[in-house]
C-alpha positions as YAML, in Angstrom:
chain: A
units: angstrom
residues:
- id: 1
  name: UNK
  ca: [-62.03, 125.78, -235.49]
- id: 2
  name: UNK
  ca: [-59.63, 128.89, -234.91]
- id: 3
  name: UNK
  ca: [-56.31, 128.47, -235.94]
- id: 4
  name: UNK
  ca: [-54.72, 128.06, -232.50]
- id: 5
  name: UNK
  ca: [-56.85, 125.33, -232.25]
- id: 6
  name: UNK
  ca: [-55.62, 123.20, -236.01]
- id: 7
  name: UNK
  ca: [-57.61, 119.62, -235.93]
- id: 8
  name: UNK
  ca: [-54.77, 116.79, -236.23]
- id: 9
  name: UNK
  ca: [-51.61, 118.29, -236.18]
- id: 10
  name: UNK
  ca: [-49.12, 117.33, -233.94]
- id: 11
  name: UNK
  ca: [-48.02, 120.37, -232.04]
- id: 12
  name: UNK
  ca: [-45.35, 120.07, -229.12]
- id: 13
  name: UNK
  ca: [-45.81, 121.42, -225.97]
- id: 14
  name: UNK
  ca: [-42.60, 120.26, -224.49]
- id: 15
  name: UNK
  ca: [-40.04, 118.34, -224.92]
- id: 16
  name: UNK
  ca: [-41.18, 114.97, -223.80]
- id: 17
  name: UNK
  ca: [-45.46, 116.09, -224.91]
- id: 18
  name: UNK
  ca: [-47.19, 116.09, -228.17]
- id: 19
  name: UNK
  ca: [-50.77, 117.52, -228.24]
- id: 20
  name: UNK
  ca: [-52.93, 116.13, -231.38]
- id: 21
  name: UNK
  ca: [-56.88, 118.01, -231.39]
- id: 22
  name: UNK
  ca: [-59.79, 115.32, -232.50]
- id: 23
  name: UNK
  ca: [-61.71, 116.96, -234.88]
- id: 24
  name: UNK
  ca: [-65.01, 116.77, -232.59]
- id: 25
  name: UNK
  ca: [-65.31, 120.17, -231.81]
- id: 26
  name: UNK
  ca: [-68.89, 120.81, -229.59]
- id: 27
  name: UNK
  ca: [-70.57, 122.94, -226.71]
- id: 28
  name: UNK
  ca: [-69.39, 120.05, -224.41]
- id: 29
  name: UNK
  ca: [-66.05, 119.51, -225.77]
- id: 30
  name: UNK
  ca: [-64.69, 123.24, -226.80]
- id: 31
  name: UNK
  ca: [-62.34, 122.94, -229.55]
- id: 32
  name: UNK
  ca: [-62.26, 118.71, -229.70]
- id: 33
  name: UNK
  ca: [-60.65, 116.10, -227.83]
- id: 34
  name: UNK
  ca: [-56.85, 116.79, -227.28]
- id: 35
  name: UNK
  ca: [-54.59, 113.14, -227.36]
- id: 36
  name: UNK
  ca: [-51.00, 113.61, -225.85]
- id: 37
  name: UNK
  ca: [-48.08, 111.60, -227.44]
- id: 38
  name: UNK
  ca: [-45.22, 111.33, -224.25]
- id: 39
  name: UNK
  ca: [-41.74, 110.40, -224.74]
- id: 40
  name: UNK
  ca: [-39.51, 110.83, -228.16]
- id: 41
  name: UNK
  ca: [-38.04, 107.28, -228.93]
- id: 42
  name: UNK
  ca: [-41.14, 105.37, -227.49]
- id: 43
  name: UNK
  ca: [-44.35, 106.99, -226.44]
- id: 44
  name: UNK
  ca: [-47.70, 106.26, -224.39]
- id: 45
  name: UNK
  ca: [-50.96, 107.72, -226.10]
- id: 46
  name: UNK
  ca: [-52.85, 109.64, -223.27]
- id: 47
  name: UNK
  ca: [-56.59, 109.59, -224.29]
- id: 48
  name: UNK
  ca: [-56.48, 108.91, -228.04]
- id: 49
  name: UNK
  ca: [-60.23, 109.70, -228.49]
- id: 50
  name: UNK
  ca: [-63.30, 109.57, -230.76]
- id: 51
  name: UNK
  ca: [-63.54, 106.67, -233.04]
- id: 52
  name: UNK
  ca: [-62.82, 108.99, -236.05]
- id: 53
  name: UNK
  ca: [-60.68, 107.56, -238.96]
- id: 54
  name: UNK
  ca: [-59.01, 111.28, -239.67]
- id: 55
  name: UNK
  ca: [-58.10, 111.44, -235.62]
- id: 56
  name: UNK
  ca: [-56.55, 108.27, -235.96]
- id: 57
  name: UNK
  ca: [-54.76, 108.78, -239.74]
- id: 58
  name: UNK
  ca: [-53.65, 111.79, -237.46]
- id: 59
  name: UNK
  ca: [-52.24, 109.94, -234.29]
- id: 60
  name: UNK
  ca: [-50.35, 107.53, -236.59]
- id: 61
  name: UNK
  ca: [-48.80, 110.24, -238.65]
- id: 62
  name: UNK
  ca: [-47.67, 111.72, -235.51]
- id: 63
  name: UNK
  ca: [-46.21, 108.30, -234.20]
- id: 64
  name: UNK
  ca: [-44.38, 107.72, -237.21]
- id: 65
  name: UNK
  ca: [-43.56, 104.39, -236.52]
- id: 66
  name: UNK
  ca: [-42.01, 104.65, -233.60]
- id: 67
  name: UNK
  ca: [-43.03, 102.22, -230.96]
- id: 68
  name: UNK
  ca: [-45.90, 102.60, -228.52]
- id: 69
  name: UNK
  ca: [-45.32, 101.42, -225.02]
- id: 70
  name: UNK
  ca: [-48.97, 101.99, -223.57]
- id: 71
  name: UNK
  ca: [-52.39, 103.56, -225.01]
- id: 72
  name: UNK
  ca: [-53.41, 105.63, -221.45]
- id: 73
  name: UNK
  ca: [-57.26, 106.40, -220.72]
- id: 74
  name: UNK
  ca: [-58.34, 108.64, -218.19]
- id: 75
  name: UNK
  ca: [-62.23, 107.66, -218.26]
- id: 76
  name: UNK
  ca: [-64.46, 105.60, -220.70]
- id: 77
  name: UNK
  ca: [-66.88, 108.72, -222.17]
- id: 78
  name: UNK
  ca: [-67.04, 108.59, -225.93]
- id: 79
  name: UNK
  ca: [-65.16, 111.02, -226.59]
- id: 80
  name: UNK
  ca: [-61.50, 109.67, -224.84]
- id: 81
  name: UNK
  ca: [-61.88, 106.02, -225.44]
- id: 82
  name: UNK
  ca: [-63.11, 104.45, -228.59]
- id: 83
  name: UNK
  ca: [-60.25, 104.99, -230.99]
- id: 84
  name: UNK
  ca: [-58.31, 102.51, -228.26]
- id: 85
  name: UNK
  ca: [-58.92, 99.56, -229.67]
- id: 86
  name: UNK
  ca: [-58.01, 100.33, -233.30]
- id: 87
  name: UNK
  ca: [-54.80, 102.31, -231.85]
- id: 88
  name: UNK
  ca: [-54.22, 98.53, -230.67]
- id: 89
  name: UNK
  ca: [-54.62, 96.92, -233.92]
- id: 90
  name: UNK
  ca: [-52.43, 99.32, -235.44]
- id: 91
  name: UNK
  ca: [-49.65, 99.64, -233.09]
- id: 92
  name: UNK
  ca: [-49.85, 96.52, -231.46]
- id: 93
  name: UNK
  ca: [-49.72, 98.41, -227.92]
- id: 94
  name: UNK
  ca: [-51.82, 97.27, -224.68]
- id: 95
  name: UNK
  ca: [-54.69, 99.56, -223.54]
- id: 96
  name: UNK
  ca: [-53.57, 100.72, -220.14]
- id: 97
  name: UNK
  ca: [-55.48, 103.01, -217.69]
- id: 98
  name: UNK
  ca: [-59.12, 103.18, -215.65]
- id: 99
  name: UNK
  ca: [-61.33, 100.31, -214.89]
- id: 100
  name: UNK
  ca: [-63.98, 99.61, -217.36]
- id: 101
  name: UNK
  ca: [-67.54, 101.42, -216.88]
- id: 102
  name: UNK
  ca: [-70.38, 101.68, -217.97]
- id: 103
  name: UNK
  ca: [-74.01, 102.86, -217.14]
- id: 104
  name: UNK
  ca: [-76.94, 102.81, -218.34]
- id: 105
  name: UNK
  ca: [-77.27, 106.39, -219.05]
- id: 106
  name: UNK
  ca: [-77.06, 108.95, -221.92]
- id: 107
  name: UNK
  ca: [-76.69, 111.81, -219.37]
- id: 108
  name: UNK
  ca: [-77.43, 115.00, -221.10]
- id: 109
  name: UNK
  ca: [-74.32, 115.38, -223.27]
- id: 110
  name: UNK
  ca: [-73.53, 113.57, -226.33]
- id: 111
  name: UNK
  ca: [-69.69, 112.92, -225.12]
- id: 112
  name: UNK
  ca: [-70.69, 112.05, -221.69]
- id: 113
  name: UNK
  ca: [-72.44, 108.03, -222.98]
- id: 114
  name: UNK
  ca: [-69.70, 105.59, -222.02]
- id: 115
  name: UNK
  ca: [-67.47, 103.69, -223.88]
- id: 116
  name: UNK
  ca: [-69.15, 100.26, -224.04]
- id: 117
  name: UNK
  ca: [-66.37, 98.82, -225.95]
- id: 118
  name: UNK
  ca: [-63.54, 99.88, -224.24]
- id: 119
  name: UNK
  ca: [-61.56, 96.42, -223.02]
- id: 120
  name: UNK
  ca: [-58.21, 97.20, -221.20]
- id: 121
  name: UNK
  ca: [-55.64, 95.12, -220.82]
- id: 122
  name: UNK
  ca: [-54.31, 96.79, -217.41]
- id: 123
  name: UNK
  ca: [-56.07, 98.58, -215.25]
- id: 124
  name: UNK
  ca: [-53.99, 101.03, -213.13]
- id: 125
  name: UNK
  ca: [-54.31, 101.64, -209.24]
- id: 126
  name: UNK
  ca: [-53.60, 105.05, -207.67]
- id: 127
  name: UNK
  ca: [-50.20, 105.32, -207.61]
- id: 128
  name: UNK
  ca: [-48.92, 102.88, -210.07]
- id: 129
  name: UNK
  ca: [-46.84, 103.32, -213.09]
- id: 130
  name: UNK
  ca: [-45.68, 103.10, -216.71]
- id: 131
  name: UNK
  ca: [-42.43, 103.80, -217.82]
- id: 132
  name: UNK
  ca: [-40.36, 103.72, -221.56]
- id: 133
  name: UNK
  ca: [-37.34, 105.31, -222.50]
- id: 134
  name: UNK
  ca: [-37.14, 108.71, -220.38]
- id: 135
  name: UNK
  ca: [-40.30, 109.04, -219.12]
- id: 136
  name: UNK
  ca: [-42.50, 107.55, -216.15]
- id: 137
  name: UNK
  ca: [-46.24, 108.18, -216.28]
- id: 138
  name: UNK
  ca: [-48.23, 107.68, -212.64]
- id: 139
  name: UNK
  ca: [-51.67, 106.96, -212.15]
- id: 140
  name: UNK
  ca: [-53.48, 109.73, -209.72]
- id: 141
  name: UNK
  ca: [-56.94, 108.53, -209.14]
- id: 142
  name: UNK
  ca: [-59.24, 111.35, -209.73]
- id: 143
  name: UNK
  ca: [-63.36, 110.01, -208.74]
- id: 144
  name: UNK
  ca: [-65.99, 112.76, -209.28]
- id: 145
  name: UNK
  ca: [-66.68, 113.53, -212.97]
- id: 146
  name: UNK
  ca: [-66.96, 109.31, -213.07]
- id: 147
  name: UNK
  ca: [-65.82, 107.05, -210.62]
- id: 148
  name: UNK
  ca: [-62.85, 105.82, -213.29]
- id: 149
  name: UNK
  ca: [-61.38, 108.81, -213.90]
- id: 150
  name: UNK
  ca: [-57.60, 108.74, -213.87]
- id: 151
  name: UNK
  ca: [-54.86, 111.61, -214.05]
- id: 152
  name: UNK
  ca: [-51.26, 110.49, -215.30]
- id: 153
  name: UNK
  ca: [-48.46, 112.07, -213.52]
- id: 154
  name: UNK
  ca: [-45.03, 112.38, -216.02]
- id: 155
  name: UNK
  ca: [-42.85, 112.44, -213.58]
- id: 156
  name: UNK
  ca: [-39.37, 113.72, -215.39]
- id: 157
  name: UNK
  ca: [-40.66, 116.94, -215.91]
- id: 158
  name: UNK
  ca: [-44.23, 118.06, -213.43]
- id: 159
  name: UNK
  ca: [-46.79, 118.06, -216.18]
- id: 160
  name: UNK
  ca: [-50.13, 116.15, -215.17]
- id: 161
  name: UNK
  ca: [-52.46, 115.02, -217.70]
- id: 162
  name: UNK
  ca: [-55.95, 115.80, -216.27]
- id: 163
  name: UNK
  ca: [-58.65, 114.27, -218.55]
- id: 164
  name: UNK
  ca: [-61.75, 115.70, -217.91]
- id: 165
  name: UNK
  ca: [-61.56, 116.50, -213.84]
- id: 166
  name: UNK
  ca: [-59.61, 119.65, -214.54]
- id: 167
  name: UNK
  ca: [-60.78, 121.51, -218.06]
- id: 168
  name: UNK
  ca: [-59.13, 124.45, -219.09]
- id: 169
  name: UNK
  ca: [-62.10, 126.38, -220.98]
- id: 170
  name: UNK
  ca: [-65.08, 125.30, -218.95]
- id: 171
  name: UNK
  ca: [-65.34, 123.65, -214.65]
- id: 172
  name: UNK
  ca: [-66.06, 120.07, -215.06]
- id: 173
  name: UNK
  ca: [-69.71, 118.50, -215.59]
- id: 174
  name: UNK
  ca: [-70.44, 116.11, -212.58]
- id: 175
  name: UNK
  ca: [-73.14, 114.30, -213.56]
- id: 176
  name: UNK
  ca: [-75.30, 111.46, -211.08]
- id: 177
  name: UNK
  ca: [-75.42, 108.58, -211.19]
- id: 178
  name: UNK
  ca: [-71.64, 108.04, -211.11]
- id: 179
  name: UNK
  ca: [-70.37, 111.38, -211.28]
- id: 180
  name: UNK
  ca: [-70.28, 112.35, -207.70]
- id: 181
  name: UNK
  ca: [-69.99, 115.82, -205.67]
- id: 182
  name: UNK
  ca: [-68.35, 114.55, -202.62]
- id: 183
  name: UNK
  ca: [-66.11, 112.77, -204.97]
- id: 184
  name: UNK
  ca: [-64.55, 115.73, -206.88]
- id: 185
  name: UNK
  ca: [-64.50, 118.06, -204.29]
- id: 186
  name: UNK
  ca: [-62.01, 115.42, -202.56]
- id: 187
  name: UNK
  ca: [-60.09, 115.00, -206.44]
- id: 188
  name: UNK
  ca: [-59.46, 118.19, -205.85]
- id: 189
  name: UNK
  ca: [-57.92, 118.44, -202.36]
- id: 190
  name: UNK
  ca: [-55.89, 115.77, -204.04]
- id: 191
  name: UNK
  ca: [-54.51, 117.57, -206.47]
- id: 192
  name: UNK
  ca: [-54.05, 120.51, -204.39]
- id: 193
  name: UNK
  ca: [-51.91, 118.58, -201.95]
- id: 194
  name: UNK
  ca: [-49.67, 117.27, -204.99]
- id: 195
  name: UNK
  ca: [-46.72, 120.45, -204.68]
- id: 196
  name: UNK
  ca: [-44.58, 119.02, -207.86]
- id: 197
  name: UNK
  ca: [-47.25, 119.38, -210.54]
- id: 198
  name: UNK
  ca: [-45.97, 122.21, -212.46]
- id: 199
  name: UNK
  ca: [-48.69, 122.08, -215.53]
- id: 200
  name: UNK
  ca: [-51.91, 120.61, -216.19]
- id: 201
  name: UNK
  ca: [-52.37, 119.26, -219.63]
- id: 202
  name: UNK
  ca: [-56.53, 118.98, -220.34]
- id: 203
  name: UNK
  ca: [-58.45, 116.93, -222.56]
- id: 204
  name: UNK
  ca: [-60.13, 119.94, -222.98]
- id: 205
  name: UNK
  ca: [-58.71, 123.37, -223.09]
- id: 206
  name: UNK
  ca: [-55.20, 125.30, -223.04]
- id: 207
  name: UNK
  ca: [-52.52, 123.91, -220.66]
- id: 208
  name: UNK
  ca: [-52.92, 125.40, -217.20]
- id: 209
  name: UNK
  ca: [-49.46, 127.09, -215.51]
- id: 210
  name: UNK
  ca: [-50.32, 127.49, -212.39]
- id: 211
  name: UNK
  ca: [-52.60, 124.69, -211.40]
- id: 212
  name: UNK
  ca: [-52.43, 124.92, -208.11]
- id: 213
  name: UNK
  ca: [-53.98, 128.29, -207.67]
- id: 214
  name: UNK
  ca: [-56.66, 127.53, -210.57]
- id: 215
  name: UNK
  ca: [-57.97, 124.28, -208.46]
- id: 216
  name: UNK
  ca: [-58.38, 126.43, -205.67]
- id: 217
  name: UNK
  ca: [-60.57, 128.22, -208.05]
- id: 218
  name: UNK
  ca: [-62.24, 125.59, -209.34]
- id: 219
  name: UNK
  ca: [-63.27, 124.40, -205.44]
- id: 220
  name: UNK
  ca: [-64.11, 127.57, -204.49]
- id: 221
  name: UNK
  ca: [-66.82, 127.71, -207.53]
- id: 222
  name: UNK
  ca: [-68.33, 124.75, -206.16]
- id: 223
  name: UNK
  ca: [-68.54, 125.84, -202.94]
- id: 224
  name: UNK
  ca: [-70.75, 129.35, -204.31]
- id: 225
  name: UNK
  ca: [-72.59, 127.23, -205.91]
- id: 226
  name: UNK
  ca: [-73.28, 125.23, -203.11]
- id: 227
  name: UNK
  ca: [-74.28, 128.05, -201.23]
- id: 228
  name: UNK
  ca: [-76.63, 129.66, -204.30]
- id: 229
  name: UNK
  ca: [-78.41, 126.16, -203.77]
- id: 230
  name: UNK
  ca: [-78.89, 126.34, -200.15]
- id: 231
  name: UNK
  ca: [-80.36, 130.04, -200.27]
- id: 232
  name: UNK
  ca: [-82.85, 128.94, -203.14]
- id: 233
  name: UNK
  ca: [-84.00, 126.23, -201.14]
- id: 234
  name: UNK
  ca: [-84.19, 128.68, -197.90]
- id: 235
  name: UNK
  ca: [-86.40, 130.86, -200.36]
- id: 236
  name: UNK
  ca: [-88.78, 127.54, -201.27]
- id: 237
  name: UNK
  ca: [-87.47, 127.31, -204.45]
- id: 238
  name: UNK
  ca: [-87.09, 123.68, -204.43]
- id: 239
  name: UNK
  ca: [-87.31, 122.15, -207.96]
- id: 240
  name: UNK
  ca: [-83.82, 121.58, -210.34]
- id: 241
  name: UNK
  ca: [-85.02, 123.42, -212.96]
- id: 242
  name: UNK
  ca: [-86.23, 126.75, -211.40]
- id: 243
  name: UNK
  ca: [-82.57, 126.78, -209.55]
- id: 244
  name: UNK
  ca: [-80.71, 126.26, -213.10]
- id: 245
  name: UNK
  ca: [-82.37, 128.98, -214.38]
- id: 246
  name: UNK
  ca: [-81.81, 131.18, -211.64]
- id: 247
  name: UNK
  ca: [-78.11, 130.21, -210.96]
- id: 248
  name: UNK
  ca: [-77.14, 129.52, -214.93]
- id: 249
  name: UNK
  ca: [-78.51, 133.15, -216.18]
- id: 250
  name: UNK
  ca: [-77.37, 133.55, -220.13]
- id: 251
  name: UNK
  ca: [-76.06, 129.63, -220.05]
- id: 252
  name: UNK
  ca: [-76.77, 127.98, -224.13]
- id: 253
  name: UNK
  ca: [-79.98, 126.11, -223.87]
- id: 254
  name: UNK
  ca: [-77.84, 123.11, -224.60]
- id: 255
  name: UNK
  ca: [-76.50, 123.37, -221.56]
- id: 256
  name: UNK
  ca: [-79.66, 123.33, -219.25]
- id: 257
  name: UNK
  ca: [-79.35, 119.82, -218.77]
- id: 258
  name: UNK
  ca: [-75.65, 119.30, -217.40]
- id: 259
  name: UNK
  ca: [-76.02, 122.13, -215.36]
- id: 260
  name: UNK
  ca: [-79.26, 120.41, -214.11]
- id: 261
  name: UNK
  ca: [-76.71, 117.12, -213.10]
- id: 262
  name: UNK
  ca: [-74.35, 119.07, -211.28]
- id: 263
  name: UNK
  ca: [-76.88, 120.86, -209.57]
- id: 264
  name: UNK
  ca: [-78.31, 117.30, -208.92]
- id: 265
  name: UNK
  ca: [-75.05, 116.26, -207.55]
- id: 266
  name: UNK
  ca: [-74.66, 119.16, -205.18]
- id: 267
  name: UNK
  ca: [-77.98, 118.16, -204.04]
- id: 268
  name: UNK
  ca: [-77.53, 114.80, -203.44]
- id: 269
  name: UNK
  ca: [-73.73, 115.58, -201.62]
- id: 270
  name: UNK
  ca: [-75.88, 118.03, -199.15]
- id: 271
  name: UNK
  ca: [-78.45, 115.09, -198.37]
- id: 272
  name: UNK
  ca: [-75.90, 112.59, -197.70]
- id: 273
  name: UNK
  ca: [-74.62, 115.40, -195.03]
- id: 274
  name: UNK
  ca: [-77.77, 115.65, -193.52]
- id: 275
  name: UNK
  ca: [-78.24, 119.77, -194.85]
- id: 276
  name: UNK
  ca: [-81.45, 119.11, -197.35]
- id: 277
  name: UNK
  ca: [-84.33, 116.48, -198.34]
- id: 278
  name: UNK
  ca: [-85.84, 115.52, -201.40]
- id: 279
  name: UNK
  ca: [-86.23, 113.78, -204.07]
- id: 280
  name: UNK
  ca: [-86.60, 114.76, -208.14]
- id: 281
  name: UNK
  ca: [-87.83, 118.20, -208.08]
- id: 282
  name: UNK
  ca: [-88.88, 118.51, -204.62]
- id: 283
  name: UNK
  ca: [-86.23, 119.42, -202.37]
- id: 284
  name: UNK
  ca: [-86.20, 121.20, -198.84]
- id: 285
  name: UNK
  ca: [-83.59, 122.44, -196.22]
- id: 286
  name: UNK
  ca: [-83.22, 120.84, -193.81]
- id: 287
  name: UNK
  ca: [-82.88, 122.75, -190.02]
- id: 288
  name: UNK
  ca: [-79.25, 122.80, -188.79]
...
């Protein structure tokens, strides 16, 4: 770990927000999963993280015996929600947030498998809130990375906890069958319309201090990727691995599977819009 990403330490980011980094760095999680504590006298815990004893111990130390009103999960990939049951057992707090979702699909990433043990006490719909002393968190539905993904808006400070929908170090993997590119792009538009968000706190990477400009860049990047795919199809390149090798020059080979899933998500979106046809590794552009 680098000095600016200390594992297990409680770092205050603003009066109502404290960050604790889990010790699960990887090519897919960057420095690890960041758990956030919201509040001062009583707390919410956002994305409790992996089920690792050291991380649970660090969370309980940071909580320091204060009441925990809610354990909130943005989605159910196993680097985000598996610590929730142990934290619930230690604090008595309910597990609140995204809906349960389990697919028989490990995906190309070690962290992308779904948490089969996730069992929320309360599922939040878009706009529903959880509150404590001096803080209010509102759910913002952001499907795309996963169909059950939620962000959480801290109404008192203008902070938005973005989970994996918007990350501070890399673009989000959108991996079919559950990941959906059209939903992801629509969710970026949802965030673009939110003028009240001052800063984003992602589950991976540094805070994002000019969030709407950052989201515009993400949407533009996805449009560029779509354009690349259409040009490659126009050149007769219809196999996903061949597209990945041309689109992601210099990419860590361990990430080629994740890149292939994002290319497939683009292709499925283009297919739904009548731009391309095919399946597997045989895709063709359609005349318009």
